[in-house]
ROGUSE-151687 format. One record per residue (C-alpha): residue in three letters; x, y, z. Coordinates in steps of 0.05 Angstrom, whole numbers, always signed. Example, Ala and Ser with C-alpha at 12.3 -4.5 7.8 and 13.67 -1.06 7.14 Angstrom:
+---------+--------+--------+--------+
: residuo :      X :      Y :      Z :
+---------+--------+--------+--------+
:     ala :   +246 :    -90 :   +156 :
:     ser :   +273 :    -21 :   +143 :
+---------+--------+--------+--------+
This chain:
+---------+--------+--------+--------+
: residuo :      X :      Y :      Z :
+---------+--------+--------+--------+
:     met :    -13 :   -204 :   +283 :
:     leu :    -13 :   -126 :   +281 :
:     phe :    +50 :    -86 :   +280 :
:     asn :    +15 :    -42 :   +332 :
:     ser :     +2 :    -95 :   +383 :
:     val :    +36 :   -123 :   +444 :
:     glu :    +43 :   -192 :   +412 :
:     phe :    +86 :   -159 :   +356 :
:     ile :   +129 :   -123 :   +408 :
:     leu :   +145 :   -191 :   +439 :
:     phe :   +148 :   -229 :   +373 :
:     leu :   +199 :   -183 :   +334 :
:     pro :   +257 :   -183 :   +388 :
:     leu :   +249 :   -262 :   +393 :
:     val :   +254 :   -273 :   +320 :
:     phe :   +311 :   -222 :   +313 :
:     leu :   +354 :   -257 :   +366 :
:     leu :   +342 :   -325 :   +341 :
:     tyr :   +356 :   -302 :   +270 :
:     trp :   +424 :   -273 :   +284 :
:     phe :   +451 :   -311 :   +341 :
:     val :   +421 :   -383 :   +337 :
:     phe :   +400 :   -396 :   +265 :
:     lys :   +464 :   -370 :   +233 :
:     pro :   +466 :   -409 :   +167 :
:     arg :   +429 :   -377 :   +112 :
:     lys :   +385 :   -437 :   +101 :
:     met :   +367 :   -441 :   +173 :
:     gln :   +351 :   -367 :   +175 :
:     asn :   +304 :   -372 :   +117 :
:     leu :   +271 :   -433 :   +152 :
:     leu :   +264 :   -390 :   +214 :
:     leu :   +234 :   -332 :   +174 :
:     leu :   +184 :   -379 :   +138 :
:     ala :   +162 :   -409 :   +208 :
:     ala :   +159 :   -337 :   +237 :
:     ser :   +118 :   -310 :   +178 :
:     tyr :    +68 :   -367 :   +183 :
:     val :    +59 :   -353 :   +258 :
:     phe :    +52 :   -278 :   +244 :
:     tyr :     +0 :   -290 :   +189 :
:     gly :    -37 :   -349 :   +222 :
:     trp :    -46 :   -307 :   +284 :
:     trp :   -110 :   -277 :   +254 :
:     asp :   -138 :   -347 :   +231 :
:     trp :    -97 :   -409 :   +218 :
:     arg :   -142 :   -424 :   +160 :
:     phe :   -113 :   -370 :   +119 :
:     leu :    -47 :   -407 :   +118 :
:     leu :    -82 :   -458 :    +72 :
:     leu :    -90 :   -407 :    +18 :
:     ile :    -22 :   -378 :    +22 :
:     val :     +7 :   -447 :    +18 :
:     ala :    -37 :   -464 :    -42 :
:     thr :    -13 :   -398 :    -76 :
:     ser :    +57 :   -411 :    -60 :
:     leu :    +60 :   -485 :    -83 :
:     ser :    +25 :   -468 :   -149 :
:     ser :    +72 :   -414 :   -165 :
:     tyr :   +132 :   -454 :   -143 :
:     met :   +112 :   -513 :   -186 :
:     ser :    +97 :   -470 :   -246 :
:     gly :   +169 :   -445 :   -245 :
:     leu :   +196 :   -514 :   -244 :
:     leu :   +148 :   -536 :   -299 :
:     ile :   +167 :   -476 :   -345 :
:     val :   +241 :   -497 :   -342 :
:     lys :   +221 :   -567 :   -355 :
:     phe :   +186 :   -548 :   -419 :
:     glu :   +244 :   -501 :   -443 :
:     gly :   +241 :   -497 :   -517 :
:     asn :   +167 :   -513 :   -520 :
:     arg :   +139 :   -441 :   -514 :
:     ser :    +67 :   -466 :   -521 :
:     ser :    +72 :   -513 :   -462 :
:     gln :   +108 :   -459 :   -421 :
:     arg :    +49 :   -411 :   -436 :
:     leu :     +1 :   -461 :   -416 :
:     val :    +36 :   -471 :   -349 :
:     ser :    +41 :   -397 :   -335 :
:     thr :    -33 :   -385 :   -357 :
:     val :    -58 :   -442 :   -309 :
:     asn :    -20 :   -416 :   -253 :
:     ile :    -44 :   -347 :   -263 :
:     val :   -117 :   -366 :   -271 :
:     phe :   -113 :   -409 :   -211 :
:     asn :    -86 :   -356 :   -166 :
:     leu :   -137 :   -305 :   -194 :
:     leu :   -194 :   -350 :   -182 :
:     ile :   -174 :   -356 :   -109 :
:     leu :   -169 :   -282 :   -105 :
:     ala :   -237 :   -271 :   -143 :
:     thr :   -274 :   -323 :   -100 :
:     phe :   -256 :   -292 :    -33 :
:     lys :   -256 :   -219 :    -57 :
:     tyr :   -304 :   -210 :   -113 :
:     phe :   -354 :   -269 :   -119 :
:     asn :   -407 :   -236 :    -77 :
:     phe :   -397 :   -168 :   -113 :
:     phe :   -408 :   -198 :   -181 :
:     val :   -467 :   -241 :   -162 :
:     glu :   -502 :   -187 :   -127 :
:     asn :   -494 :   -139 :   -188 :
:     leu :   -513 :   -190 :   -238 :
:     asp :   -575 :   -207 :   -195 :
:     ala :   -592 :   -132 :   -195 :
:     leu :   -583 :   -127 :   -272 :
:     phe :   -631 :   -187 :   -284 :
:     ser :   -681 :   -159 :   -232 :
:     ala :   -683 :    -95 :   -270 :
:     met :   -703 :   -132 :   -332 :
:     gly :   -757 :   -168 :   -293 :
:     tyr :   -720 :   -235 :   -280 :
:     lys :   -708 :   -263 :   -211 :
:     leu :   -649 :   -308 :   -205 :
:     asp :   -635 :   -350 :   -145 :
:     trp :   -558 :   -339 :   -133 :
:     val :   -519 :   -361 :    -74 :
:     thr :   -474 :   -313 :    -38 :
:     leu :   -412 :   -338 :     +2 :
:     asp :   -408 :   -320 :    +74 :
:     val :   -334 :   -316 :    +76 :
:     ile :   -279 :   -274 :   +113 :
:     leu :   -233 :   -239 :    +63 :
:     pro :   -161 :   -265 :    +79 :
:     val :   -116 :   -207 :   +101 :
:     gly :    -69 :   -185 :    +50 :
:     ile :    -91 :   -234 :     -5 :
:     ser :    -85 :   -181 :    -61 :
:     phe :    -13 :   -168 :    -39 :
:     tyr :    +16 :   -236 :    -37 :
:     thr :    -24 :   -261 :    -98 :
:     phe :     +7 :   -205 :   -142 :
:     gln :    +75 :   -223 :   -110 :
:     ala :    +64 :   -294 :   -132 :
:     leu :    +39 :   -278 :   -200 :
:     ser :    +98 :   -232 :   -216 :
:     tyr :   +144 :   -294 :   -204 :
:     ser :   +110 :   -339 :   -254 :
:     ile :   +107 :   -283 :   -307 :
:     asp :   +180 :   -265 :   -295 :
:     val :   +203 :   -338 :   -302 :
:     tyr :   +161 :   -345 :   -366 :
:     arg :   +195 :   -280 :   -394 :
:     his :   +264 :   -309 :   -374 :
:     ala :   +272 :   -246 :   -327 :
:     ile :   +292 :   -293 :   -268 :
:     lys :   +312 :   -366 :   -262 :
:     pro :   +265 :   -408 :   -223 :
:     thr :   +287 :   -427 :   -153 :
:     arg :   +289 :   -503 :   -134 :
:     ser :   +289 :   -487 :    -60 :
:     met :   +219 :   -491 :    -34 :
:     val :   +237 :   -458 :    +31 :
:     asp :   +269 :   -398 :     -3 :
:     phe :   +208 :   -390 :    -48 :
:     phe :   +158 :   -397 :     +9 :
:     ala :   +194 :   -349 :    +52 :
:     tyr :   +196 :   -299 :     -7 :
:     ile :   +120 :   -302 :    -15 :
:     ser :   +105 :   -300 :    +61 :
:     phe :   +158 :   -254 :    +89 :
:     phe :   +125 :   -226 :   +145 :
:     pro :   +145 :   -152 :   +147 :
:     gln :   +112 :   -139 :    +80 :
:     leu :    +64 :   -199 :    +77 :
:     val :     -2 :   -166 :    +91 :
:     ala :     +3 :    -95 :    +60 :
:     gly :    +65 :    -91 :    +18 :
:     pro :   +108 :    -65 :    -12 :
:     ile :    +92 :   -115 :    -63 :
:     glu :   +159 :   -145 :    -82 :
:     arg :   +183 :   -176 :   -144 :
:     ala :   +221 :   -241 :   -147 :
:     thr :   +277 :   -208 :   -189 :
:     arg :   +290 :   -162 :   -131 :
:     leu :   +272 :   -202 :    -65 :
:     leu :   +284 :   -277 :    -82 :
:     pro :   +358 :   -266 :    -94 :
:     gln :   +365 :   -235 :    -24 :
:     phe :   +338 :   -300 :     +5 :
:     gln :   +387 :   -338 :    -36 :
:     ala :   +449 :   -297 :    -17 :
:     gly :   +483 :   -297 :    +51 :
:     arg :   +469 :   -242 :    +99 :
:     thr :   +514 :   -209 :   +153 :
:     phe :   +488 :   -162 :   +208 :
:     ser :   +498 :    -92 :   +194 :
:     gln :   +491 :    -43 :   +254 :
:     ser :   +482 :    +19 :   +211 :
:     ala :   +426 :    -16 :   +171 :
:     ala :   +390 :    -41 :   +235 :
:     ile :   +395 :    +27 :   +267 :
:     asp :   +369 :    +63 :   +206 :
:     gly :   +313 :    +12 :   +199 :
:     ser :   +295 :    +23 :   +270 :
:     arg :   +291 :    +97 :   +260 :
:     gln :   +245 :    +86 :   +199 :
:     met :   +203 :    +37 :   +242 :
:     leu :   +197 :    +93 :   +295 :
:     trp :   +173 :   +142 :   +242 :
:     gly :   +122 :    +93 :   +214 :
:     phe :    +94 :    +79 :   +285 :
:     phe :    +89 :   +154 :   +298 :
:     lys :    +52 :   +166 :   +235 :
:     lys :     +5 :   +107 :   +244 :
:     met :     -9 :   +104 :   +318 :
:     val :     -9 :   +179 :   +333 :
:     val :    -31 :   +215 :   +269 :
:     ala :    -71 :   +165 :   +227 :
:     asp :   -109 :   +136 :   +287 :
:     thr :   -124 :   +202 :   +317 :
:     cys :   -151 :   +225 :   +249 :
:     ala :   -190 :   +159 :   +243 :
:     phe :   -223 :   +172 :   +309 :
:     phe :   -256 :   +236 :   +284 :
:     val :   -269 :   +211 :   +213 :
:     asn :   -306 :   +148 :   +240 :
:     ala :   -344 :   +187 :   +292 :
:     ser :   -371 :   +238 :   +241 :
:     trp :   -372 :   +208 :   +173 :
:     asp :   -444 :   +172 :   +183 :
:     asn :   -471 :   +242 :   +197 :
:     tyr :   -445 :   +274 :   +134 :
:     ala :   -517 :   +294 :   +112 :
:     ser :   -527 :   +341 :   +170 :
:     leu :   -455 :   +374 :   +164 :
:     ser :   -436 :   +438 :   +134 :
:     ser :   -389 :   +448 :    +75 :
:     ile :   -332 :   +468 :   +122 :
:     asn :   -341 :   +405 :   +164 :
:     leu :   -346 :   +360 :   +101 :
:     leu :   -283 :   +389 :    +76 :
:     met :   -248 :   +380 :   +142 :
:     leu :   -269 :   +306 :   +142 :
:     gly :   -244 :   +296 :    +74 :
:     val :   -178 :   +327 :    +89 :
:     leu :   -175 :   +287 :   +151 :
:     phe :   -185 :   +221 :   +114 :
:     thr :   -134 :   +245 :    +65 :
:     val :    -82 :   +252 :   +121 :
:     gln :   -106 :   +188 :   +154 :
:     ile :    -99 :   +143 :    +93 :
:     tyr :    -27 :   +169 :    +77 :
:     cys :     -3 :   +166 :   +149 :
:     asp :    -34 :    +97 :   +157 :
:     phe :     -8 :    +64 :    +94 :
:     ser :    +59 :   +101 :    +87 :
:     gly :    +67 :    +87 :   +162 :
:     tyr :    +57 :    +14 :   +150 :
:     ser :   +107 :    +16 :    +93 :
:     asp :   +157 :    +50 :   +137 :
:     ile :   +151 :     -2 :   +194 :
:     ala :   +156 :    -60 :   +142 :
:     ile :   +217 :    -31 :   +105 :
:     gly :   +252 :    -15 :   +172 :
:     cys :   +234 :    -82 :   +201 :
:     ala :   +262 :   -120 :   +140 :
:     arg :   +328 :    -79 :   +145 :
:     leu :   +335 :   -112 :   +216 :
:     phe :   +341 :   -178 :   +180 :
:     gly :   +386 :   -157 :   +125 :
:     phe :   +334 :   -145 :    +72 :
:     asn :   +322 :    -82 :    +29 :
:     leu :   +250 :    -74 :     +6 :
:     thr :   +223 :    -29 :    -49 :
:     arg :   +207 :    +43 :    -30 :
:     asn :   +131 :    +49 :    -30 :
:     phe :   +118 :   +124 :    -16 :
:     asn :   +158 :   +182 :    -40 :
:     tyr :   +123 :   +242 :     -6 :
:     pro :    +63 :   +238 :    -53 :
:     tyr :    +26 :   +303 :    -27 :
:     phe :    +84 :   +344 :    -48 :
:     ser :    +68 :   +326 :   -123 :
:     leu :    +55 :   +382 :   -173 :
:     ser :     +5 :   +339 :   -213 :
:     ile :    -39 :   +279 :   -208 :
:     pro :     +8 :   +237 :   -255 :
:     glu :    +63 :   +254 :   -209 :
:     phe :    +22 :   +236 :   -151 :
:     trp :    +14 :   +167 :   -178 :
:     arg :    +89 :   +159 :   -189 :
:     arg :    +97 :   +175 :   -116 :
:     trp :    +38 :   +136 :    -81 :
:     his :    +40 :    +60 :    -71 :
:     ile :    +98 :    +55 :   -119 :
:     ser :   +102 :    -22 :   -117 :
:     leu :    +32 :    -32 :   -141 :
:     met :    +34 :    +22 :   -193 :
:     ser :    +99 :     -6 :   -221 :
:     trp :    +69 :    -75 :   -223 :
:     phe :     +9 :    -50 :   -262 :
:     arg :    +61 :    -11 :   -309 :
:     asp :   +101 :    -73 :   -323 :
:     tyr :    +50 :   -126 :   -327 :
:     ile :    -10 :    -87 :   -357 :
:     tyr :     +5 :    -18 :   -382 :
:     ile :    +69 :    -35 :   -424 :
:     pro :    +42 :    -99 :   -450 :
:     leu :    -20 :    -62 :   -474 :
:     gly :    +31 :    -13 :   -510 :
:     gly :    +46 :    +36 :   -458 :
:     ser :    +53 :   +107 :   -481 :
:     arg :    +90 :    +88 :   -544 :
:     cys :    +28 :    +84 :   -588 :
:     ala :    -29 :   +127 :   -615 :
:     arg :    -59 :   +174 :   -563 :
:     ser :   -124 :   +141 :   -566 :
:     lys :    -92 :    +75 :   -546 :
:     val :    -54 :   +111 :   -492 :
:     leu :   -118 :   +135 :   -463 :
:     arg :   -144 :    +65 :   -467 :
:     asn :    -84 :    +37 :   -431 :
:     val :    -89 :    +88 :   -375 :
:     leu :   -162 :    +75 :   -367 :
:     val :   -152 :     -3 :   -363 :
:     val :    -93 :     +8 :   -312 :
:     phe :   -137 :    +53 :   -263 :
:     leu :   -202 :    +11 :   -272 :
:     val :   -161 :    -53 :   -251 :
:     ser :   -128 :     -9 :   -197 :
:     gly :   -196 :     +9 :   -169 :
:     leu :   -221 :    -63 :   -175 :
:     trp :   -159 :    -87 :   -139 :
:     his :   -175 :    -43 :    -79 :
:     gly :   -241 :    -77 :    -66 :
:     ala :   -309 :   -104 :    -92 :
:     asn :   -348 :    -40 :    -90 :
:     trp :   -368 :    +12 :   -143 :
:     thr :   -336 :    +66 :   -104 :
:     phe :   -267 :    +39 :   -118 :
:     ile :   -280 :    +30 :   -192 :
:     val :   -306 :   +100 :   -195 :
:     trp :   -246 :   +125 :   -157 :
:     gly :   -201 :    +93 :   -208 :
:     leu :   -241 :   +120 :   -267 :
:     tyr :   -237 :   +189 :   -234 :
:     his :   -162 :   +188 :   -235 :
:     ala :   -159 :   +160 :   -304 :
:     val :   -200 :   +218 :   -330 :
:     ile :   -154 :   +269 :   -297 :
:     ile :    -90 :   +235 :   -323 :
:     gly :   -126 :   +232 :   -392 :
:     ile :   -137 :   +308 :   -390 :
:     tyr :    -62 :   +318 :   -377 :
:     ile :    -49 :   +272 :   -436 :
:     val :    -96 :   +307 :   -484 :
:     leu :    -73 :   +377 :   -463 :
:     gly :     +2 :   +355 :   -472 :
:     ile :    +19 :   +377 :   -402 :
:     asn :    +91 :   +354 :   -383 :
:     thr :    +87 :   +325 :   -316 :
:     lys :   +158 :   +290 :   -315 :
:     gly :   +197 :   +352 :   -295 :
:     pro :   +240 :   +359 :   -234 :
:     gly :   +200 :   +344 :   -169 :
:     val :   +203 :   +391 :   -110 :
:     glu :   +251 :   +344 :    -72 :
:     glu :   +305 :   +366 :   -123 :
:     ser :   +301 :   +437 :   -102 :
:     arg :   +344 :   +457 :    -45 :
:     arg :   +301 :   +515 :    -26 :
:     trp :   +271 :   +515 :    +43 :
:     leu :   +207 :   +545 :    +16 :
:     pro :   +173 :   +522 :    -50 :
:     ser :   +159 :   +576 :   -103 :
:     leu :    +89 :   +606 :   -106 :
:     lys :    +76 :   +568 :   -169 :
:     asn :    +94 :   +501 :   -137 :
:     val :    +49 :   +520 :    -77 :
:     val :    -10 :   +530 :   -121 :
:     leu :     +4 :   +466 :   -160 :
:     met :    +16 :   +423 :    -96 :
:     leu :    -52 :   +452 :    -67 :
:     phe :    -89 :   +438 :   -129 :
:     thr :    -63 :   +368 :   -135 :
:     phe :    -77 :   +359 :    -61 :
:     ala :   -150 :   +383 :    -72 :
:     leu :   -159 :   +334 :   -129 :
:     ala :   -131 :   +279 :    -85 :
:     val :   -183 :   +296 :    -27 :
:     val :   -240 :   +289 :    -79 :
:     gly :   -215 :   +222 :    -98 :
:     trp :   -206 :   +198 :    -27 :
:     ile :   -277 :   +220 :    -10 :
:     ile :   -304 :   +173 :    -63 :
:     phe :   -253 :   +119 :    -39 :
:     arg :   -279 :   +125 :    +33 :
:     ala :   -355 :   +126 :    +16 :
:     thr :   -391 :    +59 :    +25 :
:     ser :   -431 :    +75 :    -36 :
:     met :   -436 :   +121 :    -98 :
:     thr :   -498 :   +151 :    -69 :
:     glu :   -463 :   +169 :     -6 :
:     ala :   -401 :   +197 :    -46 :
:     trp :   -448 :   +238 :    -90 :
:     gln :   -486 :   +267 :    -29 :
:     phe :   -423 :   +280 :     +4 :
:     leu :   -392 :   +317 :    -52 :
:     ser :   -457 :   +354 :    -67 :
:     gly :   -455 :   +376 :     +5 :
:     leu :   -387 :   +407 :     -3 :
:     ala :   -418 :   +454 :    -55 :
:     thr :   -487 :   +469 :    -26 :
:     his :   -483 :   +464 :    +50 :
:     trp :   -459 :   +536 :    +61 :
:     trp :   -474 :   +548 :   +135 :
:     phe :   -429 :   +548 :   +195 :
:     asp :   -448 :   +513 :   +257 :
:     gly :   -378 :   +500 :   +289 :
:     phe :   -328 :   +447 :   +277 :
:     val :   -344 :   +375 :   +289 :
:     gly :   -277 :   +363 :   +312 :
:     gly :   -209 :   +340 :   +284 :
:     lys :   -170 :   +404 :   +290 :
:     phe :   -123 :   +371 :   +338 :
:     ala :   -112 :   +313 :   +289 :
:     leu :    -94 :   +361 :   +233 :
:     leu :    -48 :   +398 :   +283 :
:     leu :    -12 :   +332 :   +295 :
:     ala :     -2 :   +322 :   +221 :
:     val :    +34 :   +390 :   +214 :
:     pro :   +103 :   +364 :   +242 :
:     val :    +96 :   +302 :   +196 :
:     phe :    +91 :   +342 :   +135 :
:     leu :   +142 :   +394 :   +158 :
:     ala :   +194 :   +337 :   +175 :
:     glu :   +182 :   +302 :   +109 :
:     trp :   +188 :   +371 :    +72 :
:     val :   +255 :   +383 :   +106 :
:     gln :   +278 :   +312 :    +91 :
:     arg :   +244 :   +303 :    +22 :
:     ser :   +311 :   +284 :    -10 :
:     lys :   +317 :   +225 :    +41 :
:     gln :   +286 :   +157 :    +44 :
:     his :   +249 :   +176 :   +110 :
:     ala :   +243 :   +234 :   +156 :
:     leu :   +288 :   +206 :   +209 :
:     gln :   +346 :   +192 :   +163 :
:     phe :   +391 :   +245 :   +190 :
:     ser :   +454 :   +271 :   +156 :
:     gly :   +517 :   +301 :   +191 :
:     his :   +489 :   +372 :   +179 :
:     gly :   +446 :   +422 :   +219 :
:     leu :   +421 :   +413 :   +287 :
:     cys :   +408 :   +337 :   +279 :
:     arg :   +484 :   +325 :   +271 :
:     tyr :   +486 :   +328 :   +350 :
:     arg :   +467 :   +263 :   +386 :
:     leu :   +429 :   +300 :   +438 :
:     val :   +382 :   +331 :   +388 :
:     arg :   +370 :   +265 :   +354 :
:     trp :   +355 :   +229 :   +417 :
:     ala :   +308 :   +284 :   +438 :
:     ile :   +270 :   +273 :   +377 :
:     tyr :   +267 :   +198 :   +387 :
:     tyr :   +243 :   +206 :   +459 :
:     leu :   +190 :   +258 :   +436 :
:     leu :   +163 :   +209 :   +384 :
:     leu :   +162 :   +152 :   +434 :
:     tyr :   +126 :   +193 :   +485 :
:     ala :    +76 :   +216 :   +435 :
:     ile :    +63 :   +143 :   +417 :
:     tyr :    +55 :   +123 :   +490 :
:     arg :    +12 :   +185 :   +504 :
:     trp :    -36 :   +188 :   +448 :
:     ala :    -36 :   +116 :   +425 :
:     leu :    -30 :    +73 :   +485 :
:     leu :    -62 :   +114 :   +542 :
:     gln :   -118 :   +142 :   +496 :
:     asn :   -132 :    +69 :   +469 :
:     val :   -150 :    +95 :   +400 :
:     ser :   -112 :    +45 :   +361 :
:     gln :   -138 :    +24 :   +296 :
:     thr :   -125 :    -32 :   +246 :
:     phe :    -87 :    -16 :   +184 :
:     ile :   -134 :    +10 :   +128 :
:     tyr :    -98 :    -31 :    +72 :
:     phe :   -108 :    -97 :   +111 :
:     gln :   -176 :   -100 :    +78 :
:     phe :   -145 :   -103 :    +10 :
+---------+--------+--------+--------+
């Protein structure tokens, strides 16, 4: 079920009313959330539910077995390893099997051997990478004694399948989200109102800005070879805006939706395009995924508290895994390598990227130095997103080469209006850069007046109605494919 669908508009109020007014005991609320989440996820294809049940059951049982073998560390390690391998095999089969088979076949063909491999004609289950990583973190944290395993199957299954963040995150840790399922919850009007505002902002970013950008990107991208440099640059910038408004819009909707039910999810974006460096960008982009890699890959490898050569290795491993996590295509792997190289340059040059961010400045306008750094970081991100969007490395190379060689002007292919729509998004987020989201108003300035606030809400609703519903340019969320 899509957030930006009629079905969800009917689904959410129904679940909300049943949750707070009918199923009032905590255990009943969790059971309702589990059932609602399975309806939400099974709306695409009920067969996907078999996989999420298998992942949930395996991880749930691993937690109980780890406790059973308390004092026998080797048995606990075996249980945790079996669960990790089982879940990664499911992920690899559906997401990477064909990729590895095709590349292995190409390698042997280059050496003169013909292998008769079989590829699988399967549909990639929506959000499999997200809930798999969420399940893995539970097993690892139980093994590390960071959390006690739960004996409630309903609580655990609801934690894995919680519908607001099920298919595109944020990737929640059991140490943070599972205790919220185990504790009683009371309705908070202020939390529900703020959550509704955040959802509204997310819908605007997704359905108005991201989908309008997608319309022009999808219409022009395949003709990149015939476009001038200025149009290639515009396409790159359009996709850079699209993927941010699409993914951060989803996160805003998910976090706001969870607050309606009394849950607090992890912040997933912290205005990344205001970053002053690429390392800072990655501390602000898809925070839940990057912190997962930090805690379960980067730090176990030694983190930054080791020799510089090993730090560079650790960064390389994290970003190669990050690239592979995004999809079975060499463009994702090269995209990860691209960012690893840039961060490696910062490390080798000893550039400090952990200073105060622009959100800590109370200045209305950034300094000239910060403007230059933000534009430079944004330009590096645009190059990375071009590689990310390309369907092959050949396409990525030709697109980037065209930026440097196609110096003629033959008019704009379109998209100026989409970029114009993005202006109020970035202006609002700049003004609200110290807040969790752009509609989190304080009691200062014009927005302290209710009339001004409601004018903003109605304007956003009208824009969603006018540009998304009447124009019928709605697109699925980009990260659903991951």
